[in-house]
Structures are given as C-alpha cells and as structure tokens.
C-alpha positions as CSV (number, residue, x, y, z in Angstrom):
1,M,7.4,-72.9,-81.3
2,K,4.5,-72.0,-80.3
3,K,2.9,-73.8,-83.6
4,T,4.4,-77.1,-83.0
5,L,4.3,-77.3,-79.6
6,V,0.3,-77.0,-80.4
7,I,0.0,-79.9,-83.6
8,A,2.3,-81.9,-81.1
9,V,-0.7,-81.2,-78.5
10,L,-3.6,-81.8,-80.3
11,S,-2.5,-85.3,-81.8
12,L,-1.6,-86.6,-78.7
13,F,-5.8,-85.6,-78.0
14,A,-6.7,-87.6,-81.3
15,A,-4.7,-90.6,-80.4
16,N,-6.2,-90.3,-76.9
17,I,-10.2,-90.2,-78.4
18,A,-9.3,-93.6,-81.1
19,L,-7.6,-95.7,-78.6
20,A,-10.8,-95.4,-76.8
21,D,-13.0,-96.3,-79.3
22,D,-10.7,-99.3,-79.8
23,M,-11.4,-100.0,-76.7
24,S,-13.5,-102.9,-75.5
25,C,-16.7,-101.5,-73.6
26,A,-15.7,-103.8,-70.2
27,D,-11.9,-101.5,-71.0
28,K,-13.9,-98.7,-70.6
29,A,-15.5,-99.5,-67.1
30,A,-12.5,-101.0,-65.8
31,Q,-11.1,-97.4,-66.3
32,K,-13.6,-96.0,-65.3
33,K,-14.0,-98.3,-61.9
34,L,-17.4,-98.5,-61.9
35,A,-18.6,-101.5,-60.3
36,G,-22.0,-102.8,-59.5
37,A,-25.3,-101.4,-60.9
38,A,-23.1,-97.9,-62.3
39,K,-21.4,-101.0,-64.2
40,N,-24.1,-103.1,-65.2
41,S,-25.9,-99.7,-66.7
42,F,-22.8,-98.2,-68.4
43,M,-22.0,-102.2,-69.6
44,K,-25.8,-102.2,-71.2
45,K,-25.7,-98.3,-73.0
46,C,-22.3,-99.0,-74.3
47,E,-23.4,-102.3,-75.7
48,K,-26.5,-100.8,-77.5
49,D,-24.2,-97.7,-78.5
50,T,-22.1,-99.8,-80.1
51,A,-24.1,-101.6,-82.0
52,K,-25.7,-99.4,-83.4
53,T,-23.0,-97.7,-84.3
54,A,-21.9,-100.7,-86.6
55,C,-25.0,-101.5,-87.8
56,E,-24.8,-97.1,-89.1
57,S,-22.0,-98.4,-91.0
58,Q,-23.8,-101.1,-92.4
59,A,-26.2,-98.9,-93.5
60,A,-23.9,-96.0,-95.0
61,D,-21.9,-98.8,-97.1
62,K,-25.6,-99.8,-98.9
63,K,-26.6,-96.6,-98.9
64,L,-29.5,-97.1,-97.4
65,R,-32.0,-93.7,-96.7
66,G,-35.7,-93.7,-95.7
67,A,-38.2,-96.7,-94.8
68,A,-35.2,-98.9,-95.9
69,K,-32.3,-97.4,-93.7
70,N,-35.3,-97.9,-90.2
71,S,-36.3,-101.0,-91.8
72,F,-32.6,-102.5,-91.4
73,M,-31.8,-100.3,-88.8
74,T,-33.9,-101.9,-86.4
75,K,-33.4,-105.2,-87.2
76,C,-30.0,-105.2,-87.5
77,E,-29.4,-103.5,-83.7
78,K,-32.2,-106.8,-83.0
79,D,-30.2,-109.7,-84.6
80,A,-26.7,-107.5,-82.1
81,A,-29.4,-108.2,-78.7
82,A,-29.6,-111.5,-79.8
83,A,-25.7,-112.3,-80.4
84,K,-25.1,-111.2,-76.6
C-alpha cells in the first residue's frame, strides 16, 4: 500500500513538472502573480532561457561539439532574440 502511494505522489510531481515546462513565460508570470519590473525581468530571463534550451536541443540534434557548437549557439540565440 505504501509503495503504491509513493508511486502515485511521485507521478503527480512528474506531471506537475511536465506541465510547468509546457507553460508559456506569460502563463508562468501570471501564475506567480508578478507585475511591473519583477514581471519584466522574469519575462526577459524566461524568454532567454527558452531560446537557449531550444538552441541546445538543435545543437544536440546536429551532434555539434566544441567550437562548432559555441558558434552555432551564439548565432541561434542572436537569431532568437532578433525574432522577438
């Protein structure tokens, strides 16, 4: 019985983490009830982190390493910032 309960609780935490990853930056800011400068700062960092994660995923898909990865990451993050 305890084992089942532990598994159920862990499943709920995993589901919550997965849902948090699917939320947009605006949704996360609203959930945290941020406003003003705090919201602006959070949004800027969140969007930068989202772009970086996407770029890292693309670099991994292309199997880039070392200088090639660094160059790709710089360009990818710059392009993501310009697309806003």
